[in-house]
N, C-alpha and C positions, 0 to 999 in steps of 0.2 A: 431244472435249468443248470447247465454247467457253469463253472466259475468264470470262464473266459467270455461268456455271453451274458453275464449278470447285468441286468438293467441298472445303470448308474442312478444314484439318488438325484432327484431334481434339485438343482442349485437355486438359490433365491435370486433369480434374474428379474429385472423389471418386466412389467407386463408387456411392454412393446417388444421385448426380445423373446418372451415366452408366453404368447397369448393363448395357446392351446391349453385347456384344462388338464391338470395332472392325470386325472382318471383316463382321459382320452389318449394322452401320451403313453401311459402305462399299457393301455389296451393295444395300441398300435405296435408297441415294441414286443408285447407278449405274443402277438400274432404276426410277428415280423415276416415269416415265410408267406403268409397270405398277402401281406402288403407287397412283397417282392413279386408274387405271382400276378397281382392286379396291375402292377406297373409294367411287367413284361407284356401282359395282354394289351395295355395301353400303348406300349412301344410298337407292337405289331400293327395295331390299328393306325398309329401315327404314320408309320412307313407306308401303309396302304393309302392314307390320305395324301401323302406327299408324292405318290408315285409319278404323277404327270410332271411335276416340277423336277424331280430327280432325273427322269428320262430326258428332259430338255437341258440338263446341266452336265458339264464335263465331270466325269467320275472323280477326278482329282479334287473337286470342290465339294463332294458329297458330305464330308464331315462338318460342313458349315451350312447345310441347307435344312435338314429336317430337325429344327431346333427343339420342338416339344418332345418328339419321341426319343431324341438323344438325352434330354433331361430326365425322362422317366426311366430310360435305360440306366443312366448314371445313378439314380437313387436306388434302383433295384440292385445294382452291383454293389453300391456302398453299404446297403443294409445287409446284403448277403455276406459280404466280406466281414462285417462286424459279427454276424451270427456265427461265422466259422472261426472267429477268434483272430482275425487278421485285418482289423479296421485300417483303412488307408486314408489318412487325413486329406491328401490331395483330391482323392475321389469323392470323399464326403463334401469337401468344399465346392467342387464342381457341381455336385448334386444340389447343394444348397443354392448356389448361384442360379443354376438352370431352372429350378423349380420356383424360386422367387421371381426371376425375370419373366419366364414364359407363363407362369401361373397368373401373373398380373397383366402382362402385355397382351395376351390373347383376349381376355374379357374387355380390356380397354379398347382394342382394335374392333372387336365385334360391336361395341357401343358407339365408337367413333364413326363407323361405317354402317350404322344400323340400317339405313334405307337401302344401301347397295347390297347388303347381305340378304335382301328379301328373297333371293333364289334358294336360300337354304331352307330345308324342311324345319319347321319349328322344333321338332324333337332333336334334330341335329344341332340346331342353334343352342338350345338349352344344354344339351350334352357337352358341347364344346365349352360353353360358358362355365358351367358348374364343375366339370371335371378339371378344368384348369385352375379354378379357385381351390379345389381340393389339393392340387400340387403345392400351393402355398402353405396349406395346413400341414402337410407332411414335412415340408422343409423346416418348419418351426419345431419339429421334434428332433432334428439331427443334433442339437446341442447336448442331447442325452448320450450320444455315442462318440462325440468328438469335441475337442476343446478348440478347434479352429486355429491351429498354429499359423503364425503370420506367413510362413513360407508356403503353406498350403493355400491360403487365401490369395497369395500372389500368383500361384499356378492357375487358380480359377479365374482371376482377373485377367491374366494374360490370354487365356483361351477366349473368354467372352469379349475381351477388348479387341482381339483380332477378328472375332466374329462380327462385331459392330462395324469395324472398318470395311470388311468384305461385304456386309449387307447393305451399307448405305453410302459409302464413300469411294472405295477403291476396289473394284471387282477382281482385278488381277487376271482371272481367266473367265472370259465370257461376260455375262451381264451381272448386275448387282444380285446378291444372293438372298435378299430378305424373303420372308414368306410371301407368297402371292397374295395380292389384295384385289378386291373387286372393282377398283377404279384405276384410271390412268395415273401414273405418278405425278403428273403435272396438274391434275385436277385441283382447282382452288378449294380450300377447306376453311379452316378457322384462323382468325387473327393474322391473315395474310399468308399463312402456310399452305403449301400444296399437300397432296396426299402422302407423298414420300416424307415430307417434313413432319407430318403428324405422327406417322408410325415410327420414324426415326427418333423424334423427341421422346416418345413413349418408351422406347427400348433403352435409350441413354439414361432416362430417369430411373427406370427399373434396375439397370445395372449399377448405378450409383447407390440406390437404396440397398441392393444386395451387399455391396461392398461395405456400406456403413453398418448394416446389421451384423455381418460376419465379424468385423473388427470390434464392434461394440460388445458382441457376445464374448469374444476372446478377452477383451479388457475386463469385463465384469467377472468372468470365470477366474481370471488371474487375481483380481482384487479379492474375491471370496477366498481363494486358496491362501493368499497372504494373511488374511484376517484369521482364518482357522489356524494357520501355523503359528501365529503370534499369541493365540489364546492358551 
């Protein structure tokens, strides 16, 4: 392994910021090109999955429609850039946000609309559920290749903040751009919320969680660096 792609030592982060076992982190980074390939394959599948929604959406809004495949594309590019010795903090931050947000939001939505997703083949249901949770796992490895500078986190927040607005509040061009769901948006759901409110609340929560985790990781890494420098 060349010096510029040497896997960084794991920092002593709290378990909630680094829940993936070190051995699994090391394995994923050691076989980084395989991880890139898997994510690119997932991106191709994701664009196929979103094809009907993309065809019914104005092309100018396409960067805000296929959320999951764009997240897997971002992490593939982020890891590839790191392997080539040119890690891009803004890209890594976008990848982190995307894989945390969509990795959690999709299983949440599948469970929230369990009955309505009865048309899905069970294999497809489980594939979507577990593959998206795997996105969360790989997001938690990114602290090994980036220290999440605040400006990079701001870039990621800006993109996903705009995405939230376009998905659930102000479509600007055409209709709202959230991922298609198997119910009418006004269908009553839980605690007085309709279907749109349920999925919107889930994505807002996941976005806030991604922001907290990124900034908390940055703070803990800086704290560790200061302590080491003082010793």
